[in-house]
C-alpha positions as CSV (number, residue, x, y, z in Angstrom):
1,M,-6.6,15.9,8.1
2,R,-8.5,18.3,5.8
3,W,-5.3,20.0,4.8
4,I,-3.9,16.8,3.3
5,D,-7.1,16.3,1.3
6,K,-6.8,19.8,-0.1
7,L,-3.1,19.2,-1.0
8,D,-4.1,15.8,-2.5
9,R,-6.6,17.4,-4.8
10,R,-4.1,20.0,-6.0
11,F,-0.8,18.0,-6.0
12,G,-1.8,14.4,-5.9
13,R,-0.8,13.7,-9.4
14,F,2.9,14.3,-8.4
15,A,2.9,11.6,-5.8
16,I,5.5,8.8,-6.1
17,H,3.7,5.5,-6.7
18,D,5.2,2.5,-4.8
19,L,7.5,4.8,-2.9
20,M,8.3,2.2,-0.3
21,M,9.3,-0.3,-2.9
22,A,11.8,2.2,-4.3
23,V,13.2,2.8,-0.9
24,V,13.6,-1.0,-0.2
25,V,15.2,-1.7,-3.6
26,G,17.5,1.3,-3.1
27,Q,18.6,0.0,0.3
28,A,19.2,-3.5,-1.1
29,V,21.3,-2.1,-4.0
30,V,23.4,0.1,-1.6
31,F,24.0,-2.9,0.7
32,L,25.1,-5.2,-2.2
33,A,27.3,-2.5,-3.7
34,D,29.0,-1.8,-0.4
35,F,29.3,-5.5,0.3
36,F,31.0,-6.4,-3.0
37,L,32.9,-3.1,-3.5
38,P,33.8,-2.0,0.0
39,G,36.7,0.1,-1.2
40,L,34.4,2.6,-2.8
41,G,32.9,3.8,0.5
42,I,29.4,4.0,-1.0
43,W,27.7,3.6,2.3
44,S,29.5,6.5,3.9
45,S,29.2,8.7,0.8
46,L,25.4,8.5,1.0
47,A,24.9,8.9,4.7
48,L,23.5,12.0,6.3
49,N,26.7,13.7,7.6
50,M,25.8,17.3,8.1
51,S,29.3,18.6,8.0
52,A,29.7,17.1,4.6
53,V,26.3,18.6,3.6
54,L,27.6,22.0,4.6
55,Q,30.6,21.5,2.4
56,G,28.4,21.0,-0.6
57,E,27.4,17.4,-0.6
58,I,23.7,18.3,-0.8
59,W,22.7,14.9,-2.1
60,R,23.1,13.4,1.3
61,V,19.8,14.9,2.5
62,I,18.0,12.5,0.2
63,T,20.4,9.6,-0.3
64,F,20.5,8.8,3.4
65,I,17.1,7.1,3.0
66,F,18.8,4.5,0.9
67,V,21.4,3.7,3.5
68,P,20.4,0.3,5.1
69,A,19.7,0.2,8.8
70,S,21.2,-3.3,9.0
71,S,24.7,-4.4,8.4
72,T,24.3,-8.2,8.0
73,P,22.4,-10.0,5.2
74,L,20.0,-11.8,7.5
75,S,19.0,-8.7,9.5
76,L,18.8,-6.7,6.3
77,L,16.4,-9.3,4.8
78,F,14.1,-9.1,7.8
79,T,14.3,-5.3,8.0
80,L,13.5,-4.8,4.3
81,Y,10.7,-7.3,4.4
82,L,9.1,-5.6,7.4
83,L,9.7,-2.1,5.9
84,W,8.0,-3.1,2.6
85,L,5.1,-4.8,4.4
86,I,4.4,-1.7,6.6
87,G,5.0,0.8,3.8
88,H,3.0,-1.0,1.2
89,T,0.1,-1.5,3.7
90,L,0.1,2.2,4.5
91,E,0.2,3.1,0.9
92,Q,-2.8,0.9,0.2
93,S,-4.7,2.4,3.2
94,W,-3.9,6.0,2.6
95,G,-3.2,6.3,-1.1
96,D,0.1,7.4,-2.6
97,F,-0.1,11.1,-1.9
98,R,-0.9,10.8,1.8
99,F,1.8,8.2,2.3
100,N,4.3,10.4,0.4
101,V,3.4,13.3,2.8
102,Y,3.8,11.2,5.9
103,Y,7.1,9.7,4.7
104,F,8.8,12.9,3.6
105,L,7.6,14.8,6.7
106,G,9.6,12.1,8.5
107,V,12.5,12.7,6.2
108,I,12.4,16.4,7.1
109,G,12.3,15.6,10.8
110,A,15.3,13.3,10.4
111,I,17.2,16.1,8.7
112,L,16.3,18.6,11.4
113,A,17.5,16.2,14.0
114,A,20.7,15.7,12.1
115,A,21.2,19.5,12.0
116,I,21.4,19.4,15.8
117,T,23.3,16.1,16.3
118,G,25.5,16.3,13.2
119,W,24.5,12.9,11.9
120,G,21.2,11.4,10.7
121,T,19.8,7.9,10.3
122,T,16.6,6.3,9.1
123,Y,16.0,4.4,12.5
124,Y,13.4,6.8,13.9
125,L,12.0,7.4,10.4
126,N,11.3,3.7,10.0
127,L,9.9,3.6,13.5
128,S,7.5,6.3,12.7
129,L,6.1,4.1,9.9
130,F,5.8,1.3,12.3
131,F,3.9,3.4,14.8
132,A,1.5,4.6,12.1
133,F,1.0,0.9,11.1
134,A,0.2,0.0,14.7
135,M,-2.3,2.8,15.0
136,L,-4.2,1.5,12.0
137,Y,-3.8,-2.2,12.5
138,P,-3.1,-2.7,16.3
139,D,-4.3,-6.4,16.4
140,M,-2.5,-7.6,13.3
141,P,0.0,-10.3,14.3
142,L,3.6,-10.2,13.1
143,L,6.0,-13.1,13.2
144,L,8.9,-12.0,15.4
145,F,12.0,-13.6,14.0
146,F,9.7,-15.3,11.5
147,I,8.5,-17.6,14.3
148,I,6.8,-15.9,17.2
149,P,3.4,-14.3,16.5
150,I,2.9,-11.0,18.4
151,K,0.3,-8.4,17.9
152,V,1.6,-5.1,16.5
153,K,0.3,-3.0,19.3
154,W,2.5,-4.8,21.9
155,L,5.6,-4.4,19.8
156,A,4.7,-0.7,19.3
157,L,4.2,-0.2,23.0
158,F,7.6,-1.7,23.7
159,A,9.2,0.5,21.0
160,G,7.4,3.5,22.4
161,A,8.7,2.8,25.9
162,L,12.2,2.7,24.6
163,C,11.7,6.0,22.8
164,L,10.2,7.5,26.0
165,F,13.2,6.3,28.0
166,S,15.5,8.0,25.4
167,L,13.5,11.1,25.7
168,I,13.7,11.3,29.5
169,F,17.1,9.8,30.2
170,G,19.0,10.2,26.9
171,S,21.4,12.9,25.8
172,W,20.1,16.1,24.1
173,A,21.1,14.5,20.8
174,D,18.8,11.5,21.6
175,R,16.0,13.8,22.6
176,A,16.3,15.8,19.4
177,C,16.2,12.6,17.3
178,V,13.0,11.4,19.0
179,L,11.2,14.8,18.9
180,F,12.0,15.8,15.4
181,S,11.8,12.4,13.8
182,F,8.2,11.8,15.0
183,L,6.8,15.1,13.7
184,N,5.0,13.2,11.0
185,F,3.4,10.9,13.5
186,L,2.3,13.7,15.8
187,L,0.8,15.6,12.8
188,F,-1.2,12.6,11.7
189,F,-2.1,11.0,15.0
190,G,-1.8,13.7,17.6
191,G,-5.5,14.4,17.5
192,D,-6.3,10.7,18.0
193,F,-4.0,10.6,21.0
194,W,-5.6,13.6,22.5
195,R,-9.1,12.1,22.0
196,M,-7.9,8.8,23.5
197,A,-6.5,10.6,26.5
198,K,-9.7,12.5,27.1
199,Q,-11.7,9.3,26.9
200,E,-9.4,7.6,29.4
201,I,-9.8,10.5,31.8
202,R,-13.6,10.5,31.5
203,Y,-13.5,6.7,32.0
204,A,-11.4,7.0,35.1
205,Q,-13.7,9.8,36.5
206,N,-16.8,7.8,35.8
207,R,-15.3,4.7,37.4
208,R,-14.2,6.7,40.5
209,A,-17.7,8.3,40.8
210,W,-19.4,4.8,40.5
211,R,-17.0,3.4,43.2
212,N,-17.8,6.3,45.5
213,S,-21.5,6.0,45.0
214,N,-21.3,2.3,45.8
215,N,-19.2,2.9,48.9
216,N,-21.7,5.5,50.2
217,R,-24.6,3.1,49.6
218,W,-23.2,0.4,51.8
219,R,-22.3,2.6,54.7
């Protein structure tokens, strides 16, 4: 990740501090505004509708990150808490600039996906944050539904399996969303996955060689 270090030295002073807090507060404000003033259509006017963007509503390529992924107060509370926890932890681990780069690369990926599908959401963007969190803190327990403790890595594996299912069996729109929305994750962790894969291959080869040698010894 030397390229990020170089960018950090040059542009780090422009990084947004507490970016995740701004996103969480923005989503809460949009939810409350739309809940109490439904006639204004705030939610729909901020969403990433590419046909509207092409008609001049350019603000949608940024404001869609403030559109909540949940439609009920309880699910919104859980989502925003989890989003803040993950984002704040990544900010503390990486620093403001690196986290800004990761998040806005995810935003660009979501926009590219929307250019193909016609509509964009923050679902996969938020999921890319969760995957990064799972890579850094795989054994940290999270309280599912505020009750059941489950290690992050198991939740990430389950979410990853769903994404893989969408990639294989979903429509072309689903595939575009998955591929483009995880560009940030691939750029940051693709090398780690490649090294892990090579380690697993070497481990399997060594285990097979050890098993064959033992079988030959007992013949």
